[in-house]
Structures are given as structure tokens and as C-alpha cells.
C-alpha positions in Angstrom: -26.0 95.2 -17.7 -23.3 93.7 -15.5 -24.1 91.7 -11.9 -22.0 94.0 -10.0 -24.1 97.2 -11.2 -27.4 95.1 -10.5 -25.9 94.9 -7.2 -24.6 98.2 -6.4 -27.2 100.4 -7.4 -29.7 99.6 -4.5 -27.3 99.7 -2.0 -26.1 102.9 -2.9 -29.6 104.3 -3.0 -29.8 103.2 0.3 -26.6 104.6 1.6 -27.9 108.0 0.2 -31.3 108.1 1.7 -30.0 107.3 5.0 -26.6 109.4 4.9 -24.3 106.4 6.0 -21.1 105.3 4.9 -21.3 102.0 3.3 -17.9 101.4 2.1 -17.4 98.5 3.5 -20.4 96.4 2.3 -19.5 98.1 -1.2 -15.9 96.2 -0.6 -17.3 93.1 0.1 -19.5 93.3 -2.9 -17.2 94.5 -5.3 -14.4 91.9 -4.2 -14.6 88.7 -5.9 -14.1 85.2 -4.4 -10.5 84.2 -4.3 -9.5 80.6 -5.3 -7.4 78.7 -2.0 -3.7 78.8 -2.6 -1.7 76.7 -0.8 1.6 77.9 1.1 4.7 75.4 1.5 4.8 74.9 5.4 1.5 75.3 6.0 0.2 72.8 8.9 -2.0 69.9 8.3 -3.3 67.3 10.3 0.0 65.4 10.7 2.5 66.9 8.9 3.5 70.6 7.1 2.9 70.7 3.4 5.9 70.6 0.9 4.7 69.5 -2.6 6.8 66.4 -4.2 9.0 67.8 -7.1 7.7 66.9 -10.4 10.9 65.2 -11.7 10.8 63.1 -8.2 7.1 62.2 -8.5 7.8 61.1 -12.4 10.8 58.5 -10.8 7.9 57.3 -8.2 5.7 56.4 -11.0 8.7 54.6 -12.9 9.8 52.8 -10.0 6.1 51.6 -9.3 5.9 50.4 -13.0 2.5 52.3 -13.5 0.3 51.0 -16.2 -3.1 51.6 -16.9 -4.3 48.2 -15.2 -2.8 49.9 -11.8 -5.1 51.7 -9.1 -3.0 54.3 -7.5 -3.6 55.9 -4.3 -2.0 58.8 -2.8 -1.7 59.2 0.8 -1.8 63.1 2.0 -2.6 64.1 -1.9 -1.9 67.8 -1.1 -2.2 69.5 -4.5 -3.0 66.6 -6.7 0.3 66.1 -8.7 0.8 62.5 -8.1 -2.4 61.6 -8.3 -2.8 63.6 -11.8 0.6 62.1 -12.9 -0.9 58.8 -12.4 -3.8 59.5 -14.4 -1.7 60.5 -17.3 -0.1 56.9 -17.3 -4.0 55.9 -17.5 -4.2 54.7 -14.0 -7.4 54.4 -12.0 -5.8 57.1 -9.5 -7.3 58.3 -6.0 -6.0 61.0 -3.5 -6.9 60.9 0.1 -6.2 64.4 1.6 -7.4 65.5 5.4 -7.5 69.7 4.3 -11.1 70.0 2.6 -9.4 73.2 0.7 -6.6 71.1 -0.7 -9.0 68.4 -2.4 -10.7 71.2 -4.0 -7.4 72.7 -5.1 -7.0 69.1 -6.4 -9.6 69.0 -8.3 -9.2 72.4 -10.3 -6.2 71.2 -11.0 -7.1 67.9 -12.3 -10.0 70.0 -14.5 -6.9 72.1 -16.1 -5.2 69.0 -17.0 -8.5 67.5 -18.4 -8.1 64.7 -16.3 -11.6 65.5 -14.1 -13.3 61.8 -13.5 -9.6 60.1 -13.8 -8.2 61.8 -11.2 -10.3 61.8 -8.3 -10.0 62.9 -4.4 -11.7 62.6 -1.5 -11.4 64.3 1.6 -10.3 62.2 4.7 -8.1 60.7 7.6 -5.4 58.1 6.0 -5.6 56.5 9.3 -9.1 55.9 9.2 -9.2 55.7 5.5 -9.5 52.0 3.5 -6.9 51.6 0.6 -6.1 48.1 0.4 -7.8 47.8 -3.1 -4.6 49.8 -4.7 -2.2 48.1 -6.5 0.5 51.3 -5.7 0.7 53.3 -2.6 2.3 56.3 -3.0 3.1 59.2 0.0 5.3 61.9 1.4 5.1 61.6 5.1 7.2 61.3 8.0 9.2 58.4 9.0 7.0 57.9 12.3 3.5 58.0 10.3 5.2 55.4 7.6 6.0 52.9 10.7 2.3 53.7 11.8 1.0 52.6 8.6 3.7 49.8 8.3 1.5 46.8 9.5 -1.6 47.7 7.4 0.8 48.1 4.3 2.2 44.8 5.0 -1.3 43.2 5.2 -2.0 44.3 1.7 -2.2 42.0 -1.4 1.4 40.6 -2.4 2.8 42.5 -5.2 1.3 45.7 -4.1 3.8 48.5 -4.7 4.7 51.2 -2.1 6.5 54.4 -2.5 7.6 56.6 -0.5 9.0 60.4 -1.0 12.6 60.9 1.2 11.0 58.9 4.5 11.7 55.2 4.5 10.5 52.4 6.9 12.6 51.7 9.5 14.3 48.3 9.5 12.1 47.3 6.4 14.8 47.4 3.9 13.7 49.3 0.5 13.5 47.1 -2.4 14.9 49.9 -4.3 15.9 53.8 -3.6 16.3 56.1 -6.6 17.4 59.7 -6.6 15.8 62.5 -8.9 18.4 64.8 -10.7 17.9 67.9 -13.0 15.4 70.3 -11.5 14.8 68.5 -8.2 17.1 70.2 -5.6 15.2 68.9 -2.6 13.3 65.7 -1.5 14.7 64.2 -4.3 14.8 60.5 -3.0 12.4 57.6 -3.4 12.1 54.0 -1.6 10.0 51.7 -3.6 9.0 48.5 -1.0 7.0 45.2 -2.8 4.7 43.8 -0.3 5.6 40.0 0.4 3.4 37.2 0.7 3.4 35.5 3.8 5.5 32.2 4.5 6.5 32.6 8.3 6.0 29.1 9.8 6.1 25.2 9.1 5.8 23.7 5.5 5.7 19.9 4.5 7.6 19.6 1.0 7.3 16.3 0.2 9.3 14.0 2.9 11.4 16.7 4.2 10.0 19.8 6.7 10.7 23.4 5.6 10.9 25.5 8.6 10.9 29.6 7.4 11.2 32.4 9.6 10.4 35.7 7.8 11.4 39.5 8.1 9.5 41.4 5.7 10.8 40.2 2.5 13.9 38.6 3.9 13.5 34.8 4.6 15.6 32.4 6.7 15.2 29.0 8.6 15.8 25.0 7.9 15.3 22.0 5.3 15.1 19.1 7.4 15.1 15.5 5.8 15.6 12.7 7.6 18.4 13.6 10.1 19.7 15.9 8.0 18.9 19.5 8.6 20.2 22.3 5.9 20.1 25.9 7.0 18.6 28.4 4.2 20.6 30.7 2.5 19.8 33.8 0.7 16.3 33.7 0.9 14.0 36.2 0.0 10.4 37.3 -1.6 9.6 39.4 -4.4 5.5 40.0 -4.2 4.7 35.9 -4.0 7.9 34.6 -5.8 10.1 33.0 -3.3 14.0 32.1 -4.0 16.5 30.2 -1.1 19.3 27.8 -1.2 19.2 24.6 1.0 21.7 22.0 1.1 23.4 23.2 -1.9 20.5 23.3 -4.2 18.9 26.5 -5.1 15.0 26.9 -5.0 12.6 29.3 -6.8 8.6 29.1 -6.5 5.4 30.8 -6.4 3.2 31.3 -2.9 -0.1 30.0 -3.2 -1.6 31.1 0.0 -1.0 27.8 2.0 0.7 26.2 -1.0 4.1 26.6 -2.8 5.4 25.0 -6.1 8.3 25.5 -8.1 11.6 24.1 -9.3 14.6 23.4 -7.7 18.6 23.0 -9.3 18.2 21.8 -12.6 14.7 21.8 -12.8 13.2 19.5 -10.4 9.9 20.3 -9.7 8.9 21.0 -5.9 5.7 21.3 -3.7 5.1 22.6 -0.4 2.2 22.8 2.0 1.6 24.9 4.8 1.5 22.6 8.3 
């Protein structure tokens, strides 16, 4: 016997006995619950929802070089497609989404893809959430929200990759920009930033004094040896790796907190410690 009949027969009996109309009750009993279906343009806490084209999601994963060793966190994860794509690549993946209906939708989508437990979702405010353990951060937010997140992102571990759909980070120049083609017809540009180590300040480099001024991944300053002061040219950080030219010599090294070391010119070793 079907469950509907078990419920409806007593209801009908009551209706007939009392000679009343129970059509509204019957309609509620008979109507099956519908799963939430998102609508493009629906309002969220900070932005309206527009899905990222899958072609661009794939390019974003390529830009970030996502591997099974990564922990990908998507800020404002929507229907979960970015998190699910990262999980398909073997990465640990988490979506933070404010709308609880979207969170449940994402969980259902993950289960349909056979990724329940691998692609995870939580309800939360991205500005109140801790995503500091991520190695890759993805997002599709507005520029003003990116700027609000920028200081938080810059405090993350050097080498963390940040990928944004369409919207940039103001004067923080992207390390890479790509365009998705093919089936992607709107919102097809992505930006990549690699979190740089922090080197701003004065360093003792042997008998020389290295003074660095850092603006995101760009570096300038001086190298002072005795009375000779050489300006820093072409200074740049890529995660914890630093390169610059001073006095006609090219330096390359690795930043290790309060110390740096590397090679210069034809292979001469150099070291520096923060003063």
C-alpha cells in the first residue's frame, strides 16, 4: 500500500463526516517536496549568484596547478562546481557558502558526482571564516570584496595561489591572466596571484646592507657596500623565491623567514639576515 493512500484515507473520511472541503489539505498531503533550484541573479549576502562557466573553472584549476597535495577552498561556493572540480583532481576541497540552500544543493551535486565526503561544504560568512590552511583559494566576488579580502590573503603562507573569476585586486598586479574559450561566452577571464614572502626592511648581507621596499610581489631598494650604493633593479618575488639585480650582478635566492640565501652572478653564494 502506498504511503499517500495511508495518509489520504483518514483525511477523506474526516472530510466526508464533517461535510467540509479539504482540498487544501489534500493538496498539501499530495504535493511532493521539491529540491531547491537556484536562479541566476538571485541575491546573496554580498553578491548575486551567477555560476562560473565550467570552461573557466577548468582553466582556474590549470592556472593554480591543482594537485592531490592541495587544499582548495572556494569562497562563496554557490552550486559547488569549483569545489567538485578540485575534488575530481584529487585535491582536498571545501566550499564556504552563506546561503544554506546552496550548501545543501552543493552537497547533493557532490553526491551525484560520487564525491560525497571528498567535496565538502559549510555554511558561513567568508569574512568570518578561517581559510588560512588553504594552498589554493578560489572566488567569484566583486572587486570591492576582493580588496576587503586582500590583506587577509597577503598574510597567508607564501606560495598560496589565489584565483579570481573576472574581478581583480586593484593595484595588486596579477601574476597571470587567462581567458577561457570554446563554450565560455561570459565571465571568461581569470586572474592568478601567488602570495609572496615578506621581505620589506633592512638585511645584513655579509659586509653589505641590503634595504628592500616591497609592493606585493615587486621589490626595489638599495645594496650598500662601503660608500657604494647600488639601486635594486628588476626585483621580484615568486612565493618564497626572490630575484634582483644590483651593481650589474643578478641575485637569486630563497626567503626563509628572517633569512635569505642563494647565488649571485656566476654561482657565488650569498646569505642575508633581517636586521
